[in-house]
C-alpha positions as CSV (number, residue, x, y, z in Angstrom):
1,M,-62.6,230.7,-65.3
2,D,-63.1,232.9,-68.4
3,L,-65.3,235.8,-68.9
4,D,-67.6,235.1,-71.9
5,H,-68.8,238.2,-73.6
6,L,-72.4,237.3,-74.3
7,C,-72.8,240.4,-76.6
8,R,-69.7,239.2,-78.6
9,N,-68.0,242.5,-78.1
10,P,-64.7,242.0,-76.3
11,S,-64.3,245.6,-75.4
12,C,-67.7,245.6,-73.5
13,V,-67.5,245.8,-69.8
14,N,-71.3,245.8,-69.0
15,P,-71.7,243.2,-66.2
16,R,-75.0,242.1,-67.6
17,H,-73.1,241.1,-70.8
18,L,-70.5,239.0,-69.1
19,E,-70.7,235.5,-67.6
20,A,-68.0,233.5,-65.9
21,V,-67.6,230.2,-67.6
22,T,-65.0,227.4,-67.8
23,H,-62.3,227.8,-70.6
24,K,-63.8,224.8,-72.4
25,E,-67.3,226.3,-72.4
26,N,-65.9,229.6,-73.5
27,L,-64.3,227.9,-76.6
28,R,-67.4,225.9,-77.2
29,R,-69.5,229.1,-77.4
30,G,-67.0,230.8,-79.7
31,V,-67.6,231.9,-83.3
32,A,-64.3,230.7,-84.8
33,P,-64.6,228.7,-88.0
34,S,-63.6,225.5,-86.4
35,M,-66.3,225.8,-83.7
36,L,-68.9,226.7,-86.4
37,T,-68.0,223.6,-88.4
38,F,-68.1,221.4,-85.2
39,R,-71.6,222.6,-84.3
40,S,-73.0,222.2,-87.9
41,G,-72.3,218.5,-88.0
42,Y,-70.6,218.8,-91.4
43,C,-66.9,219.3,-92.6
44,Q,-65.8,222.3,-94.4
45,R,-66.5,220.4,-97.8
46,G,-70.0,219.5,-96.7
47,H,-69.6,215.8,-95.7
48,A,-71.6,214.7,-92.7
49,M,-69.4,214.2,-89.6
50,T,-71.3,211.1,-88.4
51,G,-71.0,207.4,-88.4
52,D,-68.4,205.8,-90.5
53,N,-67.4,209.1,-92.0
54,L,-66.1,210.4,-88.6
55,Y,-62.7,209.5,-87.2
56,V,-62.2,210.6,-83.5
57,Y,-58.4,210.5,-82.6
58,P,-57.6,208.6,-79.4
59,G,-58.2,210.9,-76.4
60,G,-61.2,212.5,-78.1
61,Q,-59.5,215.9,-78.6
62,R,-59.7,215.9,-82.4
63,R,-62.1,214.8,-85.1
64,E,-61.6,214.3,-88.7
65,C,-63.8,213.7,-91.7
66,R,-62.7,210.4,-93.4
67,A,-63.8,211.4,-96.8
68,C,-61.5,214.5,-96.6
69,G,-58.8,212.3,-95.3
70,R,-59.0,210.1,-98.3
71,L,-59.0,213.1,-100.7
72,R,-56.0,214.6,-98.9
73,E,-54.2,211.3,-99.1
74,Q,-55.0,210.9,-102.8
75,N,-53.6,214.5,-103.5
76,R,-50.5,213.8,-101.6
77,Q,-49.9,210.6,-103.5
78,R,-50.4,212.4,-106.8
79,R,-47.9,215.1,-105.7
80,R,-45.4,212.5,-104.7
81,H,-45.7,210.6,-107.9
82,R,-45.5,213.8,-110.0
83,S,-42.3,214.9,-108.3
84,K,-40.7,211.5,-108.9
85,Q,-41.5,211.8,-112.6
86,E,-40.1,215.2,-112.7
87,M,-36.8,214.1,-111.1
88,A,-36.3,211.0,-113.3
89,P,-35.4,213.0,-116.6
90,N,-32.9,215.2,-114.8
91,E,-31.2,212.2,-113.3
92,A,-30.9,210.5,-116.7
93,S,-29.3,213.6,-118.4
94,S,-26.8,214.1,-115.7
95,G,-25.2,210.7,-116.1
């Protein structure tokens, strides 16, 4: 069990401000950016995390916005293509 600081002040020891909860519940109540995003229903770029745009990894421990995944993959492909183009002239001049 974890102690949840209901007043959000970790140094507070007032028993009325503390509640014993499971670790999972304590994380769920947190104010970390990842939990705020989770509760909002939207990814950090503002895409809805529902329906076809939501990918839940096997085991259900991680979720991903499919639109952001596509953008990430496109950027990765561009960087990869760009690095190949930059390497090609160097190889031709060294021969």
